[in-house]
N, C-alpha and C positions, 0 to 999 in steps of 0.2 A: 504494499499499499504505499503510494505516495505522499508526502507531506504537501497539504494544499497551499501552505505558505511557501514553500520554495521554490524559486524561479532559476531554471538552468540559463546561465547566460552565454556561455560557451563552453566547448569541448574540442580536447586534442585527442592525439594518440594516447598520451600517457598521463590526461589530466582534464579533471571537470571543476568548473566555476561557476559555483551558486551564490545566490542571495535569498534570505530568509527574510519574509517582511512581517514576521513575528518578532523575530529578535532583533532585527535590522542590522545582520553581521553577513559580511560575505564570507564565503568559504571556497577555496581552493584546495584540492587533493591533487597532488602531481607525485606522479611514481609513490613513494611509499612516504611522503609529507603530506602532513595537513594543518592548514592554517585558517583560522578564524580572526577576522580583522573587521572592526567598525570602518565607515568610511573612510575618515581621516587617518586611519592606519592604514587602510590599503593605498591612498594614494601616497602616503609618504613611502611604503615599500614599492610601489611602480617608480618614482622618481630615483629612490637608491637603486633598483636594478636598472635602470637605464644610465646611471651614472658609473656603473660599473666599465674600468678599462679592462675589457676581455683581453685583446693585445697584450698589454701590460701584464697581467696574470699570467699567460701563457709563457710570457718571454721569462718572466721573474722566475717561475717554478718550471722549467722546462726540464731540470734533471730529477724531477720529484717521483717518487718510486710509485706514483699512482696515477691513474689517467684523469682522473677530475682534479682541473688545477685551478681552477675559477671560486675563490671564497666568498661566500656571502653570509656576512654578520645576523644574527639573527638575536634579539635580546641584549639583555646587560652582562650576561653569566659567561662570555666568551663561549657562545654556543655558535659553531661555525658550520654552516653547509657548504660542502664543495660541488662544483658542476663542471660538466665541460661544454662545449661553443654550441652544440646541438640542444643541450638540454636548456641553457640560457635562453637559446632563440625561440625555443618552444614555449618555453615559460612566458615571455614575451608575447608570444602568439596568443596564448591563455588568457593573461590578463588584459588582450587588447579590446577596445571598446567595439570593436566588430564582433559579430557573432558569427560563428561556424558552427551553428546546430545544423543546418541543413546540408553542408560539405559532404560529398560524395568522398568516401574512404577509397584509397589504391588499397590493391591485395596486402603490398608490404606495410601498410597502416595498422593489418589486423594481425596480433600478437596471439597465434593459435596455430598448433601443431595437429597437422592432420594426418591421421593414421590410416591406412589403406588395411581393411581387415580382409 
């Protein structure tokens, strides 16, 4: 049963962006991350996301032993999410004002293993 107060604003391959008219919270789930933000928090997060210098971080951490090199600071307690360039681009797309709800998926967008029996 779907919540009558929940409005899907956008979806991508790895995420869903919604708004709850009852709680006045925006929620986005991206991969295994879930954020619930009020409008002013969302605006601040989006501004921060667009200010991240992707090229700088990729160059700065080019010798890091992990594939994700772009840090996103979250909160005040030194909690940092690391992403790669395609993830950053998809997150920006997810949080964009343009809705992709009716966008047709390509076969490569579907994360499903097909087994022939």
